[in-house]
C-alpha positions as CSV (number, residue, x, y, z in Angstrom):
1,X,29.1,-31.5,-107.2
2,X,28.9,-33.7,-104.2
3,X,29.1,-32.1,-100.8
4,X,32.3,-32.4,-98.8
5,X,32.2,-34.1,-95.7
6,X,32.6,-31.7,-92.7
7,X,34.4,-34.3,-90.5
8,X,38.1,-35.1,-89.8
9,X,37.5,-38.7,-89.8
10,X,37.1,-41.0,-92.7
11,X,33.4,-41.5,-93.7
12,X,32.3,-44.9,-92.9
13,X,28.8,-47.0,-92.3
14,X,28.7,-50.0,-90.2
15,X,26.0,-52.4,-91.2
16,X,24.4,-55.1,-88.9
17,X,23.4,-58.5,-90.1
18,X,20.4,-58.7,-92.4
19,X,17.3,-59.9,-90.5
20,X,13.9,-61.0,-91.9
21,X,10.9,-59.1,-90.5
22,X,7.7,-61.0,-90.6
23,X,4.1,-60.2,-89.7
24,X,3.3,-60.6,-85.8
25,X,0.4,-63.1,-86.5
26,X,-0.6,-65.5,-89.2
27,X,-1.5,-64.1,-92.7
28,X,-3.1,-65.7,-95.7
29,X,-1.0,-68.5,-97.4
30,X,-1.7,-68.0,-101.1
31,X,-0.3,-67.5,-104.6
32,X,-1.2,-64.3,-106.2
33,X,-1.2,-63.5,-109.9
34,X,0.0,-60.2,-111.3
35,X,-1.6,-57.9,-113.8
36,X,-0.8,-57.6,-117.4
37,X,0.9,-54.2,-116.6
38,X,2.8,-55.6,-113.8
39,X,4.3,-58.2,-116.1
40,X,5.7,-55.7,-118.4
41,X,9.4,-56.6,-118.9
42,X,10.6,-53.1,-118.5
43,X,9.3,-53.0,-115.0
44,X,11.6,-55.8,-114.0
45,X,13.7,-53.5,-111.8
46,X,14.2,-52.5,-108.3
47,X,13.3,-48.9,-107.4
48,X,15.4,-47.3,-104.7
49,X,14.7,-44.2,-102.7
50,X,16.4,-42.6,-99.7
51,X,14.1,-40.5,-97.2
52,X,16.0,-38.1,-94.9
53,X,14.9,-37.4,-91.4
54,X,16.4,-34.6,-89.3
55,X,16.2,-34.6,-85.5
56,X,14.0,-31.5,-84.6
57,X,16.2,-31.1,-81.5
58,X,19.7,-32.7,-81.9
59,X,20.3,-32.3,-78.2
60,X,17.6,-34.6,-77.1
61,X,17.6,-38.3,-77.1
62,X,14.0,-38.6,-78.5
63,X,12.8,-40.3,-75.3
64,X,15.3,-43.1,-75.9
65,X,13.5,-44.2,-79.0
66,X,15.7,-46.0,-81.5
67,X,14.4,-45.2,-84.9
68,X,15.5,-48.6,-86.2
69,X,13.3,-50.4,-83.5
70,X,10.5,-48.0,-84.3
71,X,10.5,-48.6,-88.1
72,X,11.1,-52.4,-87.6
73,X,7.9,-52.6,-85.5
74,X,6.0,-50.5,-87.9
75,X,7.1,-52.7,-90.7
76,X,5.9,-55.9,-88.8
77,X,2.5,-54.4,-88.2
78,X,2.3,-53.3,-91.8
79,X,2.9,-56.9,-93.0
80,X,-0.4,-57.8,-91.5
81,X,-2.0,-55.7,-94.2
82,X,0.6,-55.9,-96.8
83,X,1.5,-59.6,-96.4
84,X,2.4,-60.2,-100.1
85,X,5.6,-58.1,-99.5
86,X,6.8,-60.7,-97.0
87,X,6.5,-63.4,-99.8
88,X,8.5,-64.2,-102.7
89,X,8.2,-63.7,-106.5
90,X,8.4,-66.7,-108.9
91,X,8.6,-66.8,-112.7
92,X,6.5,-69.4,-114.3
93,X,8.3,-71.5,-117.0
94,X,5.4,-72.1,-119.4
95,X,4.6,-68.4,-120.1
96,X,7.2,-66.3,-118.3
97,X,4.8,-64.6,-116.0
98,X,5.3,-63.8,-112.5
99,X,3.5,-65.0,-109.4
100,X,3.8,-63.9,-105.7
101,X,3.9,-66.6,-103.2
102,X,2.5,-65.5,-99.9
103,X,4.5,-67.4,-97.3
104,X,5.6,-64.9,-94.8
105,X,9.4,-65.4,-95.5
106,X,9.8,-61.8,-94.4
107,X,11.2,-58.5,-95.4
108,X,15.1,-58.2,-95.5
109,X,15.8,-55.4,-93.0
110,X,19.1,-53.8,-92.4
111,X,20.3,-51.5,-89.6
112,X,23.4,-49.4,-90.3
113,X,25.2,-46.6,-88.4
114,X,27.0,-43.7,-90.1
115,X,30.0,-42.0,-88.4
116,X,28.9,-38.4,-89.4
117,X,26.0,-36.0,-89.0
118,X,23.4,-35.6,-91.8
119,X,24.5,-31.8,-92.1
120,X,27.9,-33.0,-93.2
121,X,26.2,-34.6,-96.1
122,X,24.0,-31.6,-96.8
123,X,21.1,-34.0,-95.9
124,X,21.8,-35.9,-99.0
125,X,21.0,-32.9,-101.3
126,X,23.0,-33.3,-104.4
127,X,24.6,-36.4,-102.8
128,X,27.3,-38.4,-104.5
129,X,25.6,-41.6,-105.5
130,X,28.5,-43.8,-104.5
131,X,28.1,-42.4,-101.0
132,X,24.2,-42.7,-101.2
133,X,24.5,-46.4,-102.1
134,X,25.7,-46.9,-98.5
135,X,22.1,-45.9,-97.2
136,X,20.2,-48.4,-99.2
137,X,19.9,-52.3,-99.1
138,X,22.5,-53.9,-101.2
139,X,21.1,-55.7,-104.3
140,X,18.5,-58.1,-103.2
141,X,17.7,-61.3,-104.8
142,X,15.5,-61.2,-107.7
143,X,12.6,-63.0,-106.0
144,X,12.4,-60.4,-103.1
145,X,9.6,-57.8,-103.5
146,X,10.6,-55.3,-100.9
147,X,13.6,-54.4,-98.7
148,X,14.4,-51.6,-96.0
149,X,17.5,-50.2,-94.4
150,X,17.5,-47.8,-91.7
151,X,20.7,-45.8,-91.2
152,X,21.4,-43.9,-88.0
153,X,23.5,-40.6,-87.9
154,X,25.6,-39.1,-85.0
155,X,23.1,-36.2,-85.0
156,X,20.3,-38.2,-84.1
157,X,18.7,-38.1,-87.6
158,X,18.3,-41.2,-89.8
159,X,17.5,-42.2,-93.4
160,X,15.3,-44.9,-94.6
161,X,16.5,-46.8,-97.7
162,X,13.3,-48.0,-99.4
163,X,13.5,-50.6,-102.2
164,X,10.8,-52.2,-104.0
165,X,10.2,-54.3,-107.1
166,X,8.4,-52.1,-109.7
167,X,6.6,-55.3,-110.8
168,X,4.6,-55.3,-107.4
169,X,4.0,-51.5,-107.0
170,X,4.1,-48.3,-109.1
171,X,5.1,-45.0,-107.6
172,X,1.8,-44.3,-106.1
173,X,1.6,-47.8,-104.7
174,X,5.1,-47.4,-103.1
175,X,4.0,-44.0,-101.7
176,X,0.9,-45.8,-100.2
177,X,3.2,-48.5,-98.5
178,X,5.5,-45.8,-97.2
179,X,2.5,-43.8,-95.8
180,X,1.3,-47.0,-94.0
181,X,4.7,-47.3,-92.4
182,X,4.7,-43.7,-91.1
183,X,1.1,-44.0,-89.8
184,X,1.7,-47.2,-87.8
185,X,5.0,-45.8,-86.4
186,X,2.8,-43.2,-84.6
187,X,0.3,-45.6,-83.4
188,X,-2.4,-44.6,-86.0
189,X,-4.7,-46.7,-87.9
190,X,-4.2,-47.0,-91.6
191,X,-5.8,-44.3,-93.5
192,X,-6.0,-46.6,-96.7
193,X,-6.3,-50.4,-96.6
194,X,-4.4,-52.2,-99.3
195,X,-6.2,-53.8,-102.2
196,X,-4.6,-56.6,-104.5
197,X,-7.3,-57.2,-107.3
198,X,-4.6,-57.4,-110.1
199,X,-7.2,-59.3,-112.3
200,X,-8.7,-55.9,-113.0
201,X,-5.9,-55.0,-115.2
202,X,-5.5,-58.0,-117.2
203,X,-6.1,-57.8,-120.9
204,X,-7.5,-60.0,-123.6
205,X,-5.1,-61.1,-126.4
206,X,-5.8,-59.6,-129.8
207,X,-5.9,-62.0,-132.8
208,X,-4.7,-59.6,-135.5
209,X,-0.9,-59.0,-136.1
210,X,0.5,-56.1,-134.2
211,X,1.8,-53.2,-136.1
212,X,5.6,-52.9,-136.3
213,X,7.2,-49.5,-136.5
214,X,10.0,-49.5,-139.2
215,X,11.5,-46.1,-138.8
216,X,15.1,-46.4,-137.6
217,X,15.8,-45.0,-134.1
218,X,18.3,-42.1,-133.8
219,X,21.8,-43.1,-132.8
220,X,24.5,-41.5,-130.6
221,X,28.2,-41.6,-131.0
222,X,28.6,-42.4,-127.3
223,X,28.4,-45.8,-125.7
224,X,25.4,-46.5,-123.5
225,X,26.7,-49.5,-121.4
226,X,29.7,-48.2,-119.6
227,X,31.3,-45.0,-118.1
228,X,27.8,-43.7,-117.2
229,X,27.4,-40.7,-114.8
230,X,24.4,-40.0,-112.7
231,X,23.5,-36.4,-111.6
232,X,20.7,-34.6,-110.2
233,X,20.1,-31.0,-111.5
234,X,17.6,-28.5,-110.0
235,X,15.6,-26.2,-112.2
236,X,14.6,-23.3,-110.1
237,X,10.9,-22.1,-109.8
238,X,11.9,-18.7,-111.3
239,X,13.4,-20.4,-114.4
240,X,10.2,-22.6,-114.8
241,X,8.0,-19.6,-114.5
242,X,10.1,-17.6,-117.1
243,X,10.0,-20.6,-119.6
244,X,6.4,-21.0,-119.1
245,X,5.7,-17.3,-119.9
246,X,7.9,-17.6,-123.1
247,X,5.7,-20.5,-124.1
248,X,2.4,-19.0,-123.2
249,X,3.4,-15.9,-125.3
250,X,3.5,-18.0,-128.2
251,X,-0.4,-18.6,-128.1
252,X,-0.2,-21.9,-126.2
253,X,-3.1,-22.6,-123.9
254,X,-3.0,-23.8,-120.2
255,X,0.2,-25.8,-119.8
256,X,1.8,-27.6,-117.0
257,X,5.4,-27.7,-115.4
258,X,5.5,-31.3,-116.3
259,X,4.8,-30.6,-120.1
260,X,7.3,-27.7,-120.3
261,X,10.2,-29.5,-118.6
262,X,9.6,-32.8,-120.4
263,X,10.0,-31.0,-123.8
264,X,12.9,-29.0,-122.6
265,X,14.9,-32.0,-121.1
266,X,13.9,-34.1,-124.2
267,X,15.7,-31.7,-126.5
268,X,18.5,-31.2,-124.0
269,X,19.2,-34.9,-124.2
270,X,19.1,-34.8,-127.9
271,X,21.8,-32.3,-128.1
272,X,24.0,-33.8,-125.3
273,X,23.9,-37.2,-126.8
274,X,24.5,-35.8,-130.4
275,X,21.5,-38.0,-131.8
276,X,21.5,-38.0,-135.6
277,X,18.7,-35.9,-137.0
278,X,17.5,-38.6,-139.5
279,X,16.6,-41.2,-137.0
280,X,13.5,-41.2,-134.7
281,X,13.7,-40.1,-131.0
282,X,10.8,-41.0,-128.6
283,X,9.6,-39.6,-125.3
284,X,7.8,-42.1,-123.0
285,X,5.8,-40.9,-120.0
286,X,3.4,-42.6,-117.8
287,X,-0.2,-41.5,-117.0
288,X,-2.1,-42.8,-114.1
289,X,-5.4,-44.6,-114.7
290,X,-6.6,-45.4,-111.2
291,X,-9.7,-43.0,-111.5
292,X,-9.7,-42.9,-115.5
293,X,-10.5,-46.5,-116.2
294,X,-14.1,-47.6,-116.0
295,X,-15.0,-48.8,-113.4
296,X,-12.3,-47.0,-111.5
297,X,-9.8,-49.1,-109.4
298,X,-10.6,-49.2,-105.7
299,X,-8.8,-46.9,-103.2
300,X,-5.8,-48.8,-101.8
301,X,-4.8,-50.6,-105.1
302,X,-1.0,-50.5,-105.1
303,X,0.0,-52.4,-108.3
304,X,1.1,-50.8,-111.4
305,X,-1.8,-48.6,-112.6
306,X,-0.4,-46.5,-115.6
307,X,-0.1,-46.5,-119.2
308,X,3.0,-45.2,-121.1
309,X,2.3,-42.6,-123.8
310,X,4.7,-42.0,-126.6
311,X,5.6,-38.9,-128.7
312,X,7.7,-39.5,-131.6
313,X,9.7,-37.0,-133.6
314,X,12.9,-37.1,-135.9
315,X,15.9,-35.6,-134.3
316,X,15.7,-32.8,-136.8
317,X,12.0,-32.2,-135.8
318,X,12.8,-32.1,-132.1
319,X,15.8,-29.7,-132.8
320,X,13.9,-27.3,-135.1
321,X,10.3,-27.3,-134.0
322,X,9.4,-24.5,-131.4
323,X,9.5,-25.7,-127.9
324,X,5.8,-24.5,-127.6
325,X,4.8,-27.0,-130.5
326,X,6.5,-29.8,-128.6
327,X,4.7,-29.1,-125.4
328,X,1.4,-28.9,-127.2
329,X,2.1,-32.5,-128.7
330,X,2.8,-33.8,-125.1
331,X,-0.2,-32.2,-123.9
332,X,-2.4,-33.7,-126.6
333,X,-1.0,-37.2,-126.1
334,X,-1.8,-37.0,-122.4
335,X,-5.4,-36.9,-123.5
336,X,-5.3,-40.4,-125.0
337,X,-5.8,-42.1,-121.4
338,X,-9.0,-40.1,-121.1
339,X,-10.6,-42.7,-123.4
340,X,-11.5,-45.9,-121.7
341,X,-11.4,-47.8,-125.1
342,X,-7.9,-46.6,-125.5
343,X,-7.0,-47.8,-122.0
344,X,-8.5,-51.4,-122.5
345,X,-7.2,-51.7,-126.0
346,X,-3.5,-50.8,-124.7
347,X,-3.8,-53.3,-122.0
348,X,-4.8,-55.9,-124.7
349,X,-1.8,-55.1,-126.9
350,X,0.5,-55.6,-123.7
351,X,-1.4,-58.9,-123.0
352,X,-0.8,-60.0,-126.6
353,X,2.8,-59.5,-126.4
354,X,3.0,-61.4,-123.2
355,X,1.2,-64.3,-124.9
356,X,3.5,-64.2,-127.9
357,X,6.6,-64.0,-125.6
358,X,7.3,-60.7,-127.4
359,X,7.9,-58.9,-124.1
360,X,11.6,-57.9,-124.0
361,X,13.3,-55.4,-122.0
362,X,14.1,-52.1,-124.1
363,X,18.0,-51.8,-124.4
364,X,19.3,-48.3,-123.9
365,X,20.3,-46.5,-127.1
366,X,19.7,-42.8,-126.2
367,X,17.0,-42.5,-128.7
368,X,14.3,-43.0,-126.1
369,X,13.8,-40.8,-122.9
370,X,11.5,-42.5,-120.5
371,X,10.2,-39.9,-117.9
372,X,8.9,-40.7,-114.5
373,X,7.6,-37.9,-112.2
374,X,8.0,-38.5,-108.5
375,X,6.8,-34.9,-107.5
376,X,3.2,-35.5,-106.6
377,X,3.5,-38.8,-104.7
378,X,3.5,-37.2,-101.3
379,X,7.0,-38.3,-100.7
380,X,8.0,-35.4,-98.6
381,X,5.1,-35.2,-96.2
382,X,5.3,-38.6,-94.1
383,X,6.8,-38.2,-90.6
384,X,7.9,-41.2,-88.5
385,X,7.2,-41.2,-84.8
386,X,7.8,-37.9,-83.2
387,X,10.9,-35.7,-82.8
388,X,12.1,-36.1,-86.5
389,X,11.1,-34.2,-89.6
390,X,11.4,-35.2,-93.2
391,X,13.7,-32.8,-95.1
392,X,14.5,-34.8,-98.3
393,X,13.8,-37.6,-100.6
394,X,15.7,-38.8,-103.4
395,X,15.8,-41.5,-106.0
396,X,18.7,-43.7,-106.9
397,X,19.5,-44.6,-110.6
398,X,17.9,-47.9,-111.4
399,X,18.1,-50.4,-114.1
400,X,14.9,-49.6,-115.9
401,X,15.3,-48.7,-119.6
402,X,19.1,-49.3,-119.3
403,X,19.1,-46.4,-116.6
404,X,20.5,-44.3,-119.4
405,X,17.1,-43.7,-120.9
406,X,15.2,-43.0,-117.8
407,X,14.8,-39.4,-116.5
408,X,13.2,-38.8,-113.1
409,X,11.6,-35.6,-111.8
410,X,12.1,-35.1,-108.1
411,X,10.6,-32.9,-105.5
412,X,13.0,-30.2,-104.2
413,X,14.7,-30.9,-100.7
414,X,13.2,-29.0,-97.7
415,X,16.8,-28.5,-96.5
416,X,17.5,-25.6,-99.0
417,X,15.1,-22.7,-98.9
418,X,16.5,-21.4,-102.0
419,X,15.2,-24.4,-103.9
420,X,11.5,-23.9,-103.0
421,X,9.3,-24.8,-105.9
422,X,12.2,-26.1,-108.0
423,X,12.3,-29.5,-109.7
424,X,15.1,-32.0,-109.5
425,X,16.0,-33.7,-112.6
426,X,17.9,-37.1,-112.2
427,X,19.6,-38.0,-115.4
428,X,22.1,-40.7,-116.3
429,X,24.2,-40.2,-119.2
430,X,27.5,-41.3,-120.9
431,X,30.4,-39.1,-119.3
432,X,31.2,-37.5,-122.7
433,X,27.5,-36.2,-122.9
434,X,27.0,-34.9,-119.4
435,X,28.8,-31.6,-119.8
436,X,26.6,-30.6,-122.7
437,X,23.5,-31.7,-120.8
438,X,24.6,-29.5,-117.7
439,X,25.1,-26.6,-120.1
440,X,21.6,-26.9,-121.4
441,X,20.2,-26.9,-117.9
442,X,22.5,-24.1,-116.8
443,X,21.3,-21.9,-119.7
444,X,17.8,-22.5,-118.5
445,X,18.6,-21.3,-115.0
């Protein structure tokens, strides 16, 4: 449930006019191409996250430092290095690919003021997403790669609404950009300098016809386009430990929290959506290839550098197989990306689809579960200036895989000690399916 506002006044957020933050000195004027992976149609979405900063001493004025001014200045300085983010995206007519025109147009920046304290919103822990939308930049134009919103609260704390086109940066890339902002806000040098070099991940078209899977996907009786609910569920560390012990007792080798929860949530969605057992259901998950590809990508590469692996089962198999067997299937599939030939061939397949204009967005059906993991991106370690500490970071639902087919693992908020070591699960499901999904998660806890 969303937290209740601990205030007698009606909640409101007042937003200033949008301004464009530009680099403080001339930057290269050029047109940059994106990689094959960057051009993947399902990445054509805006990823939004909210970082929550609590004032360490709410009685102090933080040396009269305005967090919005501090972040605006850090952003301007960062654009000297990350100047493509101040440019604009353009789709080419002849092949549908994207290019980024570096013209220092500027990053849309919005300052807002909320009439409440962060504590009245429980530091956005389990926040109502309708309220959370007030703290991120409203829908930017499709050609804009990056936006920021800073919202100031009555307690002296603030939030940063961070929005970035997934076609420009993946999770690690976004975390790198955010870290740069944090370092510059404290007057530090960048620990990592950005690298573009998208040509390193451009494939070669394959001449032979690509194989087409003819197995029909599983279907759900629920609609996937309207009346969708978004919720974050937390699986506590004790529950994860208990489930891991159960699976290990079946003779499985070393297993990770990701593998365990991926299998569990995949099955929970099958049951919640009432997918038919004859059809195929598929789990997609990303594996980073920055250090796996040969030669490795340079440190500072912030483009999309991952491949999506797929584990496929019929609904009947997903329901009836022991969870330990599903965990092991996921574990084995992760090993594909250890093979450089596999990496290169997969990029070539993606390039072939681009050339053949066979690069359409996957529409949400419920049969697919695309899983992304935000827990190890360093999202809760970056401090801005001095006098504030980060206590939470949360993702908002975004239009990738129709949002319904996307599940995100999140780090636990620091504001609640009882959730130490927990994993947040952000799920978007039809309203009729959400109670059953919640029942499955509650059973685990």
